[in-house]
N, C-alpha and C positions, 0 to 999 in steps of 0.2 A: 504494499499500500504506500503511495507517495505521500509526501508531507502535505500536499494540498487535499488529500482525501480526509474526510472527517470520520474518525474510527467509531465514535459513539453512535448509537442509534438516534435517528432524527424523527421528528413528527411533522408530517406533511399534511396540511389542510388544503384540500382542493376546493376551489370556488367554481365559477361557471367557465366552461371551456368552449372550444369550437364545436360546431354541430356534427361531430363524428366520434368514433370510438377512441380517439387519441388519448384523452385523459384517463379513461378507464384502463386502457393498455399500459399507459405510463405508470398508473398506481399499482398494477399488478407487478411490474418490473421493480419498482421501489420496495414493495412488500416482500418480494423474493430476496431482495438485498438485505432485509432485516429491519426496515424502517416501519414506523407506525403510520397508518393511513387514516385520515378522516375526510369527510366530504359534506358539503351543504348543497342540496338540491333546491332550486328556486322555482322550477316549473316542471310540468309533466315531461317535456323533452329531455330535460336534465336527468329525470328519473329513469326514462326508458334507456338512455344511452349509458347510464351508470349501472344498469342491470341489477343483479342480486347482491351486489356489494353493499355493506352497511353505509348508511348516510343519515345525517340530520335533514329535516325539511324545514324551510322557512315559508310560512303561509300568511304572515301578518303584513300590515301596511309598511311601507318603506321607512316611515318615520321611526319605527321600533327596530329597524335593522342594526344600527350602531350598538345598542344594548345587547342584541342577540349575538352579534359577532364577537363583541368583547367577552361575553360569557363563554362562548364556545372555544375561543382561543385560549382562555384561561383553563376551561375544563379539560381540554386535551393537552394542554401545556405545549402549544404549537411552537415549533422552532422555524417553520417555513410555510408560507402560503403560495399557491399557484393559481394563476388566473389568465384568461385570455382577453386582452384588451383592457387598457388601464383607465378608460374613460366611461365605462358602463356605470350607470347610477348605483348598481349593487356593488360595484368594486371600489368606488370612491371612498366610502367609510372604512372598508376593509384595509385599504392601503394606509389610511390615516392611523387607524388603530394599530396595525402591525408596526408602523414606524414608532409609535409611542411605546410599544411593548418590546421593541428590539427584535422583532421577527423578520427573518429574511423574506423579501418579496420577489418572486419569480414571475415575470410577465412574458407571455407568449403572444406573438402577432404573426401576421402573414410576413413572408420574407422580404427583406429589402432588396435582395437578389433572387430572381425566380427563373426557373421553376423548381430548382433542386435544394432550396434553402428555406428554413423558417426562422423567425426572430425569437431569441430568448435572451432577456436582459434582466438585470436586477433593478427594482425600484420603478422603472418606467420605460417606455419605448417612444420612438418619434420624437416630438418636442420635449418629452420628459426623459429622454435617454441621457444616461451619464457619459455617453461617448464624448470625449473632449472635442470642442470646436476650436482646436488649436493646431494650426498648420505646422509649427515648429515641432510639437510633440509627435505629430503623425510622422514627420520626416525622420525623427530621431529613432522611433521604435520599429518602423517598418522594415529596415534591413535585417532585423533578427527574426522576422516572421516567415512562415512558409509562403511560397509563391502560389496564389490561387488562380493564376492564369487569367482567363477572361471572366472568371467568376464561377465557371463550371469545371475548371481544370483540376481542382483538388476535391471534387465531390463525386459521389456515386450516383449515377442516374437511376430513375425508377419510373414506372409507368403511371400515369394518372390521366384524368379526362374531366372535362366540364360536366359530363353526364354523371359521373361518380359523385362529384361535388353536389350536383343538383339533387340526386337521389337521397343523399344524406340530409340535405337541407329540407327536403319535403318530408322525409320520415320524422325528422325532429319536430317540424311545425305542425304536422298532422297529429302527432302526439299531444300538442298543446291545445287541441280541441277540448281536452279534459280539464284545462285550467279553471274554467268557472266553477267546477266542483272541487278540485284538488288544491288549486292555488288561486283563490278568488281575487287576491289583491295584486297578483303579478302583473307588471306592465313591461312590455318589450322596450329595449333601448333603441329599436329602430323607429324611424319617423312614422311608418305606417305598418299596420298589421300584415302578416305573411300572405293572407288570402288576397289582398289588393295587389301585393307584389306579384304573386303568381299570375293574376289576371293580366297585369301590365306585361310581364314577360311572355305570356302566351301570345298575346297580340303582336308584340314585337318580333318574336322568333318565328311566328307563322309567315311574316313577310321577309325573313332573312334570306331565302333563296333569290328573291328579286334584288334585295340590297347588294348581295355578294356579286351577282352578275354585273350590276351597274357600277359597283365600286372597283372591281377588277379593271374595268376599262379606264376609270378615272385614275387609278394608281398607275397603270401602264403609261398613261399619257403624261403624268407628273414626272415619271422616272426617265422618260425618253424625250419629252417635249422640249427641254432646254429652258423652260420658264422657271426662274428662281422662286422658291416657295418657303414659307415658314409653317411650323406645325403647332397646333394647340390641341393636345389630347385632353379630353374631358374626364373629370373625376366624378364620383358619386356624391350627390347632395347629402346622402346619409352618412358618408365617410366622416369619421372624427377628424381627419385631416382637414376637412373643410369646416365642419361644424365647430370644432374646439381649437384648431391650430392654424387658423387663417383669418384675415380681416374680412372675408366674404360671407354673405348669408347663404349663397348657392352659386351653382355654375352659371346661372343667367347673369349674375353680377359680373362674373369673370369674362364671359363672352362679350358683354357690352363694353367692358373696359378695354379688352384686346381689340375689338373691331374699331372702336373710336381711336385708339392709339395708332393702329395699323393704317387706317384711312388717312390720318394727318401726317404721319411721319415715315411711313415705309416707302422705299423706292416705288416709283409708279409702275414699273414692269414686273412687280412681284405679286404673289398670290398668298393668301392665308388658308391653310387647310385645317379644318376643325374636325376632329375625329371623336365620335361617341365612345363611352366606356362599354365594354363587352356585356357588363351586367346591368346596364341601365334598364329601368322599368318601362321607359317610353312614355311616362306621364307628362313630360314636358315636350312640346313640339318644337324641337330645335331648329329644323329647317324653316319653319315659320318665323321664329324669332330672328334667325340670321337674315332672312329676306327683308324683314322690317328694318333691321340695323343697317343693311347695305343701302337702303334708300335714305335713311335718316342721316347717315354719314357719308353719302355720295361716293360709295365705292362698289357700285353694282357690277356684277360679273368678275369680281376679283376674289371672291371667297368660295371655296369648295367644302362640301360637307360629306363626311364618310360615316356611314352606319356600321361598316364592317371593315375588314382588311387587316393586313399585317403591318403594324406600325414599324416594326423592325426594319422591314424592307425599305421604308421611306427615309429613315434617319440618315443613312449615308449621303443621300442626295439633298437633304434639307439645308437651307441657309441658316436655320435657327430653330430652337424649340422653346416655346412659352409654357411654363407649368406653374401651378400654385405650389404644391409640395409632393407631387406624386413620385412614386418609385420609378416612373418612366424617365424621370430626369436622370437617374443613374444609367439607364440604357442609352440615353442621349449622350451623356458624357463619355461612355465607353466607345461610342462611335466617333468621338471627336467632334460632335455637333455643338456649336455655340448654344448655350442654354441659359435662360433667366428663370429664376424661382420668384414668384410674387408673394411668397411667405418665407419661412425660415426652416426648411428641411435640413437634415444632418449634412447633406452635401453642399450646402450653401456656403462655400468657403472661397477665399481668395485663390486664384489660379484654377478654379474649377468653373464657377458660374459667373455670369456678368454682373458687375458691381454697380452699374449705373441704373438709370430708370428704364422703364419700358419704352418710353418715347425715344430714348437713345439707342435702345437695343437694335432696332430694325436696321440701322445703318452702322452701328458700332460694335455689334456682337463679335467676339473672337472665340476661337476653339479653346477648349481646356488644355492645360499642361498635361500631356499624356503621361509623363514620368510621375508627376504628383498624383494623378488620378490612380495610377496602378498602386502607389504607396497607400492612398486612401482606401482603395477597394480591399487590398489585402488586410489592412488593419481593421476595417469595419467588419469584414467577414470573420476574421479571426476572433474578434471580441463580442460579436452579437449574433452570428448566424450559426444555425445547426443544420447539417446536411440531413434532409428528410422532408416529409410532407405530412399534411394533415388529412388527406382524403383518401388515397388508395391504400390498400392493405400493405403493399411493399413500401410506400412512402412513410406510412405510420410506423411500421416495424423499424425502419431506419432512424426515424426521428426519435423514437422511444429510446433506443440504444445510446444515441449521441446525446440526447438531453439528460439522461440519467447520469452520465459521466459528469456533466456540468453541475447538475443539481446536488450531487453528492460531494462536490469539492468545497473546501473551506473558502477558497477564494473564486470569484468569477474570472473568466479569461481577461476581462478588462482590469480587474483589481490586481491580477498577477503581473500586469505591465506597469503598474503605478507604484 
């Protein structure tokens, strides 16, 4: 056992996880390793995916949650809590209480680099990450770390699909039909209930074959036509990156800002390509909004809208990418594409993203420093990423093995470098 492994038995309290068997499988692995496992279920979906394993249930109003959490952490003498997403209303008091009690906080999230990584950090992720925003520190520690290549070079690949993810999501939320009886006070952290989301996805995906045929033609024209273009990939309004970590209320605000700035300051021979998020529900009619903005800002026939398509294929040809704080920004930087972040993601650093205003970006954007980006990528992967996935059986098995190693260590990978 290395000096970073904790020899004594630990007590892991599991809170709400991703809508798959990942947390259940991870708990089984930690139990086999000799640790004590406790769990709190907050809805019927949690209960179904936790299976026959023992758990407490929280069925009261959220106002009584802090007292409940404090009592359970004391009762089980928790040394660690695990949760997915640090901005869910049920997790906010848990994080605060754990900090007060000196309990380690392990936060999982979707990977900063995809598809073969998930995020695991202590205390928080994204805007709450402890990863240093210090260029000098990154340059100092990077030479001692493994070379992760293009982000996939030091990872083990596995199969996964949007279909598998969708099936897990449906199973979880169909179970929640029982919430009015079993968990009458539970309220989802999502802006709308799952039934409405499924209705929106159903209508949008039914039209996807048409969108894909149309968008393939548009993408081919952009890549071969010689007209310079900028990219604006949309994020989800429901994403905490937008709701909690940005100055915008929704993506409509972002589109309006970008179109207005593009119309006034971008070179006249350029185009703006706006691409929708793959998991958007279709509740907002973005084409109609864009058409209205084209007229308002006198830039008709200069904006393209993509409902589908491979964004990675467009990045090498793009003159620049505009994002709020999406992980797409990391893909853009990896392709050497000039990038501006309208919020403050982890990669918003000197030598990577554009430091000026959006109005200046259209004519002044410069490519990232490729050497520093490689140092940044290696350091971020080493300290915050776990090879594995949340959705397929092979991805979950890989994530469980690699997460357990980090969870059982006295120091996180980041702490080991500091």
